[in-house]
ZADREN-9489 format. One line per 10 residues: number of its first residue (from 1); their letters; for each residue x, y, z of N, C-alpha, C. Coordinates in steps of 0.05 Angstrom, whole numbers, padded with zeros to 5 digits. Example, Ala and Ser with C-alpha at 12.3 -4.5 7.8 and 13.67 -1.06 7.14 Angstrom:
REM ZADREN-9489
1) as) 00264,-00114,00156,00246,-00090,00156,00264,-00066,00156  00257,-00045,00142,00273,-00021,00143,00258,00001,00157
This chain:
REM ZADREN-9489
1) mssekrkiay) 00015,-00327,00854,00014,-00342,00832,00017,-00374,00821  00017,-00392,00802,00021,-00410,00809,00043,-00415,00789  00065,-00433,00789,00086,-00425,00766,00085,-00449,00743  00065,-00477,00755,00062,-00501,00739,00056,-00492,00710  00063,-00511,00704,00068,-00505,00671,00044,-00511,00662  00037,-00501,00643,00010,-00509,00628,00015,-00535,00604  00008,-00568,00620,-00001,-00582,00585,-00021,-00579,00573  -00005,-00579,00547,-00021,-00578,00527,-00029,-00605,00504  -00046,-00616,00492,-00048,-00636,00473,-00061,-00624,00456  -00073,-00637,00430,-00073,-00629,00403,-00099,-00639,00396
11) idgkpyeigp) -00114,-00632,00389,-00140,-00647,00380,-00143,-00642,00346  -00137,-00655,00330,-00140,-00647,00298,-00130,-00626,00295  -00105,-00628,00300,-00088,-00603,00301,-00084,-00569,00316  -00109,-00574,00329,-00122,-00553,00345,-00098,-00549,00379  -00082,-00536,00385,-00076,-00542,00421,-00096,-00529,00436  -00096,-00552,00463,-00117,-00543,00477,-00102,-00554,00505  -00116,-00538,00525,-00095,-00547,00553,-00118,-00568,00572  -00093,-00587,00576,-00102,-00608,00592,-00112,-00608,00622  -00140,-00605,00636,-00143,-00592,00657,-00149,-00625,00681  -00152,-00612,00702,-00150,-00639,00716,-00178,-00658,00717
21) nhtsilkfvk) -00190,-00642,00704,-00220,-00667,00705,-00215,-00697,00681  -00194,-00678,00650,-00192,-00693,00639,-00174,-00719,00647  -00185,-00735,00657,-00172,-00766,00660,-00176,-00780,00628  -00187,-00776,00613,-00191,-00796,00584,-00182,-00777,00564  -00174,-00789,00537,-00185,-00780,00518,-00210,-00766,00509  -00222,-00783,00514,-00255,-00780,00509,-00264,-00756,00526  -00258,-00757,00546,-00271,-00729,00564,-00246,-00700,00555  -00223,-00706,00547,-00219,-00682,00541,-00232,-00678,00510  -00230,-00684,00494,-00240,-00692,00470,-00271,-00677,00472  -00291,-00685,00490,-00319,-00680,00499,-00316,-00651,00501
31) syvgekkvpt) -00305,-00649,00521,-00301,-00621,00532,-00293,-00594,00515  -00271,-00603,00492,-00270,-00575,00473,-00287,-00582,00452  -00290,-00605,00439,-00309,-00605,00415,-00335,-00615,00417  -00343,-00617,00431,-00366,-00633,00437,-00375,-00656,00440  -00394,-00670,00437,-00404,-00693,00451,-00401,-00705,00427  -00416,-00695,00407,-00421,-00719,00376,-00389,-00720,00363  -00377,-00710,00375,-00346,-00712,00349,-00335,-00744,00356  -00330,-00758,00376,-00333,-00782,00380,-00357,-00794,00395  -00361,-00819,00375,-00390,-00843,00382,-00374,-00859,00405  -00399,-00860,00419,-00398,-00879,00444,-00429,-00901,00451
41) lcddpnlapy) -00416,-00930,00458,-00439,-00937,00462,-00439,-00961,00485  -00408,-00965,00504,-00408,-00972,00523,-00402,-00958,00552  -00397,-00930,00534,-00388,-00906,00557,-00415,-00891,00572  -00408,-00887,00599,-00430,-00875,00611,-00412,-00853,00633  -00414,-00828,00626,-00399,-00809,00649,-00399,-00818,00685  -00433,-00831,00679,-00417,-00831,00716,-00412,-00860,00716  -00403,-00875,00697,-00383,-00898,00708,-00355,-00910,00700  -00343,-00923,00714,-00314,-00920,00709,-00310,-00937,00679  -00285,-00924,00660,-00293,-00934,00634,-00286,-00965,00627  -00293,-00975,00609,-00291,-00999,00609,-00284,-01005,00577
51) gacrvcsvev) -00287,-00994,00557,-00271,-01007,00526,-00282,-01022,00523  -00310,-01030,00520,-00312,-01062,00509,-00323,-01057,00471  -00336,-01032,00474,-00349,-01027,00443,-00327,-01024,00426  -00309,-01003,00431,-00292,-00987,00409,-00300,-00970,00380  -00324,-00963,00391,-00327,-00949,00380,-00319,-00911,00382  -00315,-00913,00406,-00297,-00888,00414,-00271,-00888,00397  -00258,-00908,00382,-00232,-00905,00378,-00221,-00878,00360  -00208,-00877,00361,-00189,-00843,00358,-00157,-00856,00350  -00137,-00846,00336,-00121,-00845,00328,-00100,-00825,00335  -00077,-00833,00365,-00061,-00821,00365,-00033,-00823,00366
61) alekdgptrv) -00022,-00801,00361,00014,-00788,00358,00023,-00781,00381  00048,-00792,00390,00064,-00780,00410,00072,-00759,00395  00079,-00751,00373,00085,-00726,00374,00077,-00715,00347  00088,-00684,00330,00067,-00684,00313,00087,-00699,00279  00064,-00701,00266,00071,-00710,00244,00084,-00739,00246  00081,-00746,00275,00089,-00781,00278,00070,-00800,00274  00087,-00828,00273,00068,-00848,00268,00043,-00858,00291  00023,-00866,00275,-00003,-00866,00289,-00022,-00892,00302  -00030,-00892,00327,-00035,-00916,00338,-00066,-00916,00341  -00090,-00932,00339,-00112,-00933,00344,-00117,-00936,00381
71) vaschtpvae) -00138,-00927,00387,-00135,-00927,00418,-00165,-00931,00423  -00172,-00934,00439,-00210,-00938,00453,-00205,-00908,00476  -00220,-00884,00464,-00206,-00862,00476,-00216,-00857,00505  -00240,-00877,00507,-00259,-00874,00541,-00235,-00877,00560  -00210,-00902,00557,-00200,-00905,00577,-00171,-00906,00569  -00162,-00890,00552,-00130,-00884,00547,-00133,-00858,00555  -00115,-00854,00567,-00104,-00828,00597,-00093,-00810,00560  -00106,-00780,00585,-00094,-00756,00553,-00069,-00750,00566  -00046,-00746,00552,-00024,-00741,00557,-00024,-00711,00538  00005,-00700,00557,00020,-00676,00548,00035,-00684,00518
81) nqhiftsnea) 00028,-00670,00493,00041,-00663,00470,00026,-00689,00443  00000,-00705,00460,-00010,-00724,00448,-00017,-00708,00428  -00020,-00716,00393,-00035,-00713,00377,-00058,-00721,00378  -00085,-00716,00370,-00099,-00745,00366,-00120,-00738,00346  -00127,-00747,00331,-00140,-00747,00316,-00173,-00764,00316  -00195,-00749,00305,-00218,-00754,00315,-00237,-00765,00298  -00231,-00758,00276,-00235,-00770,00253,-00220,-00761,00234  -00223,-00791,00209,-00224,-00798,00187,-00227,-00812,00174  -00217,-00827,00157,-00227,-00848,00125,-00224,-00865,00144  -00206,-00878,00155,-00198,-00894,00172,-00216,-00897,00193
91) ltslrknive) -00220,-00888,00214,-00232,-00882,00232,-00260,-00895,00225  -00274,-00873,00215,-00302,-00875,00195,-00303,-00905,00190  -00289,-00922,00177,-00285,-00940,00168,-00298,-00965,00190  -00274,-00958,00205,-00269,-00983,00231,-00303,-00972,00250  -00317,-00948,00252,-00330,-00950,00270,-00358,-00957,00251  -00355,-00957,00221,-00380,-00962,00215,-00381,-00997,00222  -00359,-01013,00209,-00360,-01038,00208,-00363,-01053,00240  -00350,-01034,00267,-00361,-01038,00295,-00393,-01038,00289  -00407,-01020,00282,-00434,-01017,00296,-00450,-01035,00279  -00438,-01040,00247,-00453,-01068,00235,-00451,-01090,00246
101) lvltdhpmec) -00425,-01099,00258,-00425,-01125,00276,-00440,-01127,00306  -00442,-01110,00311,-00471,-01103,00323,-00490,-01110,00325  -00497,-01091,00302,-00527,-01102,00284,-00526,-01118,00270  -00517,-01138,00278,-00526,-01175,00258,-00528,-01187,00281  -00524,-01178,00301,-00543,-01192,00331,-00565,-01174,00348  -00573,-01153,00334,-00596,-01140,00336,-00619,-01142,00323  -00647,-01144,00330,-00661,-01136,00314,-00666,-01115,00307  -00675,-01114,00273,-00673,-01082,00260,-00706,-01077,00260  -00722,-01065,00279,-00744,-01068,00283,-00749,-01040,00292  -00729,-01016,00284,-00729,-00991,00299,-00753,-00980,00297
111) dtcevnnnce) -00779,-00989,00288,-00801,-00968,00277,-00821,-00988,00299  -00822,-01008,00309,-00838,-01018,00323,-00826,-01015,00354  -00800,-01010,00355,-00784,-01012,00384,-00788,-00985,00395  -00801,-01000,00428,-00813,-00979,00446,-00788,-00949,00448  -00756,-00952,00445,-00746,-00921,00447,-00729,-00924,00418  -00752,-00922,00402,-00745,-00906,00363,-00746,-00881,00370  -00715,-00875,00358,-00713,-00847,00363,-00702,-00834,00390  -00688,-00854,00404,-00691,-00847,00433,-00670,-00864,00443  -00661,-00878,00424,-00632,-00899,00432,-00612,-00899,00415  -00591,-00908,00432,-00566,-00898,00429,-00554,-00908,00408
121) lqtvandlgv) -00561,-00937,00412,-00549,-00945,00385,-00555,-00936,00360  -00583,-00933,00363,-00586,-00916,00339,-00587,-00898,00320  -00577,-00878,00354,-00565,-00846,00343,-00533,-00856,00335  -00532,-00871,00340,-00498,-00866,00325,-00494,-00891,00302  -00508,-00905,00299,-00518,-00918,00275,-00524,-00897,00243  -00548,-00881,00257,-00552,-00858,00238,-00537,-00837,00238  -00515,-00828,00252,-00494,-00813,00252,-00471,-00818,00234  -00474,-00843,00238,-00451,-00859,00227,-00453,-00868,00196  -00487,-00864,00189,-00499,-00873,00161,-00498,-00894,00161  -00504,-00911,00184,-00506,-00948,00180,-00536,-00961,00186
131) adhrynspkq) -00552,-00967,00163,-00573,-00974,00161,-00578,-00997,00163  -00562,-01019,00158,-00556,-01043,00158,-00533,-01055,00151  -00529,-01084,00155,-00508,-01096,00158,-00493,-01113,00137  -00479,-01118,00126,-00471,-01130,00100,-00464,-01157,00100  -00461,-01175,00119,-00462,-01195,00136,-00487,-01220,00132  -00476,-01239,00120,-00502,-01254,00106,-00502,-01278,00129  -00522,-01283,00141,-00534,-01307,00156,-00515,-01297,00188  -00514,-01283,00189,-00494,-01287,00214,-00507,-01300,00247  -00490,-01311,00256,-00500,-01329,00285,-00503,-01303,00303  -00527,-01305,00320,-00546,-01294,00325,-00564,-01300,00354
141) hkgiprdtsh) -00574,-01278,00371,-00582,-01290,00392,-00612,-01288,00396  -00625,-01278,00374,-00653,-01270,00374,-00668,-01298,00386  -00691,-01292,00388,-00706,-01296,00405,-00717,-01314,00435  -00689,-01293,00449,-00686,-01301,00476,-00716,-01297,00486  -00726,-01301,00505,-00757,-01295,00520,-00757,-01275,00538  -00774,-01257,00539,-00779,-01238,00555,-00781,-01237,00584  -00760,-01221,00598,-00761,-01233,00626,-00781,-01219,00640  -00809,-01219,00648,-00828,-01214,00650,-00833,-01212,00682  -00818,-01225,00699,-00825,-01234,00732,-00819,-01206,00751  -00804,-01185,00738,-00803,-01169,00760,-00822,-01151,00761
151) dymrmnldnc) -00826,-01143,00788,-00863,-01116,00787,-00847,-01089,00766  -00823,-01088,00774,-00823,-01062,00759,-00795,-01063,00731  -00790,-01074,00735,-00776,-01079,00708,-00772,-01098,00696  -00765,-01085,00666,-00769,-01108,00642,-00742,-01120,00635  -00739,-01149,00633,-00704,-01146,00607,-00717,-01174,00585  -00706,-01152,00562,-00708,-01163,00534,-00680,-01160,00526  -00674,-01190,00525,-00647,-01195,00523,-00638,-01198,00486  -00659,-01200,00478,-00659,-01197,00443,-00648,-01167,00438  -00646,-01144,00458,-00640,-01121,00445,-00616,-01104,00462  -00599,-01132,00472,-00577,-01129,00487,-00551,-01125,00465
161) incgrcvrac) -00535,-01109,00482,-00508,-01103,00458,-00477,-01112,00471  -00486,-01119,00499,-00464,-01134,00517,-00444,-01100,00522  -00454,-01081,00522,-00441,-01064,00531,-00430,-01061,00562  -00437,-01079,00574,-00439,-01090,00613,-00444,-01056,00633  -00462,-01033,00608,-00470,-01009,00624,-00485,-01020,00654  -00499,-01037,00649,-00530,-01038,00668,-00504,-01063,00692  -00485,-01080,00685,-00471,-01090,00702,-00463,-01070,00721  -00452,-01053,00707,-00434,-01032,00724,-00447,-01014,00739  -00474,-01007,00725,-00483,-00992,00746,-00503,-01001,00770  -00502,-01030,00767,-00509,-01039,00788,-00490,-01051,00813
171) deiqgsfvlt) -00468,-01046,00798,-00439,-01049,00819,-00430,-01032,00834  -00429,-01005,00812,-00418,-00982,00815,-00440,-00964,00827  -00452,-00953,00827,-00471,-00941,00837,-00495,-00946,00855  -00503,-00975,00858,-00523,-00988,00882,-00507,-01001,00894  -00490,-01021,00881,-00474,-01038,00897,-00479,-01058,00905  -00512,-01069,00887,-00522,-01095,00898,-00507,-01113,00882  -00490,-01119,00863,-00474,-01138,00856,-00499,-01162,00849  -00528,-01146,00835,-00543,-01162,00817,-00534,-01178,00790  -00533,-01163,00786,-00525,-01167,00746,-00500,-01176,00747  -00491,-01187,00724,-00463,-01201,00720,-00468,-01213,00695
181) msgrgfesri) -00444,-01210,00676,-00442,-01216,00649,-00437,-01245,00652  -00450,-01268,00652,-00442,-01300,00644,-00430,-01305,00621  -00412,-01327,00617,-00407,-01338,00593,-00378,-01328,00579  -00368,-01334,00551,-00341,-01318,00546,-00359,-01322,00511  -00338,-01293,00498,-00336,-01303,00478,-00374,-01288,00459  -00381,-01305,00441,-00409,-01295,00423,-00428,-01318,00448  -00418,-01332,00467,-00442,-01333,00493,-00429,-01317,00518  -00428,-01301,00508,-00429,-01273,00545,-00466,-01264,00542  -00467,-01270,00562,-00499,-01254,00569,-00502,-01248,00596  -00528,-01227,00597,-00533,-01211,00626,-00550,-01234,00637
191) ttdndmmfgd) -00539,-01240,00664,-00552,-01255,00687,-00558,-01247,00701  -00580,-01252,00725,-00580,-01238,00753,-00575,-01257,00766  -00570,-01259,00788,-00564,-01275,00815,-00550,-01306,00806  -00537,-01317,00785,-00537,-01335,00779,-00555,-01350,00760  -00566,-01338,00740,-00585,-01349,00732,-00612,-01343,00743  -00618,-01320,00761,-00654,-01335,00768,-00666,-01315,00752  -00692,-01320,00751,-00699,-01298,00740,-00703,-01268,00751  -00714,-01243,00742,-00703,-01227,00746,-00723,-01218,00775  -00743,-01228,00775,-00769,-01228,00802,-00753,-01231,00824  -00743,-01259,00817,-00732,-01271,00838,-00705,-01257,00850
201) sscvscgaca) -00691,-01245,00837,-00662,-01247,00841,-00668,-01221,00869  -00635,-01210,00874,-00646,-01195,00898,-00646,-01164,00878  -00644,-01156,00873,-00651,-01137,00854,-00672,-01110,00873  -00658,-01087,00876,-00672,-01067,00895,-00699,-01048,00876  -00694,-01055,00860,-00711,-01038,00839,-00700,-01006,00835  -00674,-00999,00840,-00670,-00974,00844,-00664,-00965,00809  -00670,-00980,00795,-00677,-00968,00759,-00648,-00965,00758  -00616,-00965,00760,-00600,-00948,00749,-00591,-00966,00723  -00600,-01005,00728,-00589,-01007,00701,-00607,-00996,00675  -00629,-00994,00688,-00651,-00986,00654,-00641,-00963,00650
211) htcptdaisd) -00645,-00937,00670,-00630,-00918,00659,-00601,-00919,00644  -00591,-00925,00656,-00565,-00926,00636,-00562,-00946,00606  -00576,-00966,00602,-00572,-00973,00580,-00587,-00968,00556  -00562,-00969,00540,-00571,-00949,00511,-00592,-00962,00495  -00604,-00977,00489,-00620,-00992,00483,-00646,-01004,00493  -00665,-01028,00494,-00687,-01033,00509,-00684,-01053,00522  -00658,-01067,00532,-00662,-01092,00535,-00668,-01093,00565  -00660,-01068,00584,-00678,-01064,00603,-00685,-01037,00615  -00715,-01037,00618,-00725,-01023,00622,-00738,-01017,00649  -00761,-00997,00656,-00763,-00995,00675,-00800,-00997,00666
221) vfqsksaavd) -00811,-01006,00684,-00844,-01008,00676,-00860,-00981,00682  -00848,-00975,00706,-00864,-00945,00699,-00842,-00912,00687  -00828,-00922,00678,-00812,-00893,00663,-00805,-00905,00632  -00818,-00898,00611,-00815,-00910,00593,-00794,-00889,00581  -00775,-00898,00551,-00754,-00888,00546,-00760,-00889,00520  -00791,-00882,00512,-00801,-00871,00486,-00804,-00850,00470  -00794,-00828,00493,-00798,-00805,00494,-00770,-00785,00504  -00751,-00771,00489,-00734,-00767,00504,-00735,-00744,00529  -00724,-00753,00543,-00733,-00719,00563,-00717,-00700,00553  -00743,-00680,00548,-00729,-00645,00550,-00731,-00627,00567
231) kkvrttcsyc) -00734,-00634,00600,-00724,-00615,00620,-00721,-00633,00656  -00707,-00632,00656,-00690,-00639,00684,-00702,-00619,00713  -00717,-00636,00732,-00717,-00617,00755,-00710,-00625,00776  -00700,-00619,00795,-00694,-00637,00820,-00712,-00645,00844  -00713,-00671,00847,-00737,-00673,00869,-00718,-00694,00887  -00738,-00704,00905,-00738,-00722,00922,-00740,-00753,00923  -00729,-00771,00922,-00734,-00794,00909,-00749,-00799,00946  -00769,-00819,00941,-00780,-00831,00966,-00785,-00860,00967  -00765,-00868,00957,-00763,-00894,00957,-00747,-00907,00970  -00724,-00889,00973,-00699,-00905,00984,-00689,-00878,01011
241) gvg) -00675,-00896,01024,-00666,-00879,01046,-00652,-00848,01049  -00637,-00854,01030,-00622,-00823,01015,-00634,-00803,01008  -00652,-00811,00992,-00674,-00786,00986,-00667,-00781,00952
């Protein structure tokens, strides 16, 4: 029998055991209180933590009734005796403001968008009660031409929220390193092979980028995200060497 001491952390005042798979506060919270307790945009459980959007921010105290600080839960390790607060007025206000800032540079055309009702940004905004933003005449990237040069993929950077998930999927899952984030600050944008057209790039059409994209910035020509998946089945891929 193992004599190893159980490590406990607290979520909104309730104690929970820290398990071996709880490598971050976000994973710890999701495993005990559900997927929707802490919203996310840049996080994908199949990818390494990134911490770009900060929508997953929570408050953490190192002791009961101790001072709290706001941290991104996706890449902050969970530790023994942490007191984690997932929802309060300050966190709700912070998350709403972050989503509003994202929406300042995003087309507000959900009704005509292909991924209407199956868009992660739309879902997070609805869950937080954000229907529009409060900022007047914000600087925007809208009007970027769609890249339809690829036989199997489409790129519409008007819908991009710079979460970096497509870049990380291309690097971490496929190992192709086709996509990258170019520029700095407001000029940051997704590019393929040093600004080549998508169809001229070294993309191998694996679809990992389209699968992880939380909006419709990158999509698969033959696999629309216009409808949510209601059933998953195991099958064999006939397009790659590993099946």
